[in-house]
N, C-alpha and C positions, 0 to 999 in steps of 0.2 A: 423355710429352707434357703440357705445361701446359694446364690447362683455363681457360676464361674466368673462372670463379670464383676459381681460384688466382691468375690474373694480377691480378684486381681486388683481391685481398687483399694482394698484393705492392706494387702501385702505387696509392696513393689516387686516387680518381676526380677529385679537385680538381687533381691534377697532370697528368692526361692532356691536357686541352685545350691547355695551354701547350706541351707537348712536340710535340703534333700541329701546333700553329700554327708552332712553330720549324722543323719539317720542311718546311712549305709556303713558308717564306721563301726567296727566291733567294739563292744563294751568291755574294757579291760577290768580284770579283777585286781584286788590289792596284792595278791600273791599268785605264784604259779602252783599248780597242783598236779599230782600224778596218780593215775589209776594203776593198780597192780592186781594180778591174778595169782592164785595158788591152788593147785589140785593135789592135796596131800595123799589121797588114796592112790593116785598114779605113782607118786614118789615112793610110797611105802612098798608098792608092788614091785618096783624096780630096785628096792634096797638103797635108795639114795638118802643122803644126809638131809637133816632138816634144813629147809630153805632152798634146796636145790631146784624145787619146782616153782619157786617164786619168780615171777617175771613182770617187769614194768611194761604196761601196755600202751599208755598214752599220757603225755603231759600237755596241759592246756592252761591258758591264762585269759580267756574271754568267756563271757556269758554264753555266747552263741555256740562255741565249741562244747561247753559243758552240756547244754541242752541236746545238741546233736549226739553226743556220746552217750548220755544217760538214756535218751529215748530209744536208741538203736541197739546198744550193747550192754551197758553197765547196770543191770538190775539183778539183785540177788536171787529173785525167783527163777531166773534163767539158768542158775548154776546147778550142778549135780551135787549129790551128797559128798561131804568131806572136802568141798571146795570153798575158797574164800575170795572175796573181792575187797580191795583196800583203796581208800583215797587218802593220800598223805601229801604233806607239803613237798614241793619239788626239792630234791636234794636229800630227803629223809627216806631211808629204807624202812619198810615195816618189819623191823627185826629188833629184838631186845638189845642186840649188840650195837645198833647204830648209836653214835654218840649223843644224838638228840633224844633218844629214847632210853638210853642205858640207866639213867637215874630216875626214871619215871614209873608209871604204872598205867592202869586202865580202869575205867568205869565200864561195867558190863550190864546190859539189859537182856534178859532171856525172853524170847517171844513165846507167849503161852496160848493165845487164842488166834484163830484165823491166820495161821502162820505166814503163808506166802504174801497175802495182801497186806497184813500188818507190817511184815518185815520190809516190803517194798516201800510202803508209805513212810515208815520210820527212817529208813535209809535216805530217801529223798529229802525229808525234812532236815535230817542231820547234815546232809551235803549242802543244802541251801544255807543253813546256818553257818557252816564252816566257810564256804566261799564268800558268803555275804557278810562275814566278820560280825556275827551277832553275839558272840561270846565276849564279855568284858576281858576275860583272860585268854584271848585268842592266841597270844604268843606262847602260851603254855600248852597248847594243844598240838600234837604231832599229826594226828589223823584218825580215821575210823576204819573198823574192819567189820564186814558182815560174814559170819561163819555159818555155813549150811551143814547140818548134821542130820543123821537119820531120824533121831528122836526129838531134837529141838534145834532151833535156830537162835542166833544171838548177834547183837551188835556190841562192839567194844570201842570206846572212845579213849585213845591213848594220850597220855600227858607226858610232859618233860620232867615234871617234879613228882616226888612221892612224899616229900617232907613238909610242904607248906599246906597245912590243913585248911586254912582259910581260902586259899586259892582253889584247892581241890573241891571243897564244899560248894564254892561258887560255881565251878564248872558242872558239878553233879546236879545241883539244883536247877541251873539253866537248862541242862540237857533234858531233865525230866519235864520241864515246862515245854520244851521244843517237841519232845516225844508225845506229850499230852497223855502221860500214863500215871497211874497211882501205884503200880508195882514198885517194890523196892529194887534199887540198883545198887550194886556193890563195887567198891574200889579195891583193887589188888595191886601190890607192888609187882613189878616185873621180876625182881629177884626172889620173890616169895609168893608166887601167883596162887598158891593153894590157900593162903590165909586172907580172908577178907578183913580190911582195916576199917573201912567206913561204909555206911549205907545211908541213902536218903530216900 
């Protein structure tokens, strides 16, 4: 076991403060990200238009802020039925009408077993892959949505494109790998969300 004296002999005292200071610095992410909340059942009860209940909750750009937010607030299992939580690149609204999303679509995975635990785990794995830039096609991804419903929960990974099949398949295959699932996931255009175009 190294003693304090041995450690001080190995590392000059003049270098310690800079190293300690560097460890205190927040770890910046490549991009800024924003969490959004939406409670659609509340909006429907009030007769509000779609999107009226969508609210940006927090924008972050460090690893430390991400973990603090995720651990305390932003877990899908904490949401009530018909609510959604979103993580999107800062400056992009989780709406089909947003210019970054308008020409895209989404990959969707429906949670079938052990719903709450599986959803929380898949959500966290997806968030870490997004903020950690694990997708080769990261610039083509807008964000991810966790949707809580009475009978099933789902995750949707939104893309900027709907026409580049090679890019879309790359995103879909990588996401399945990240989710570690064998279930089929389907891609739908935002402008025709009822029709599945691709599956992996």
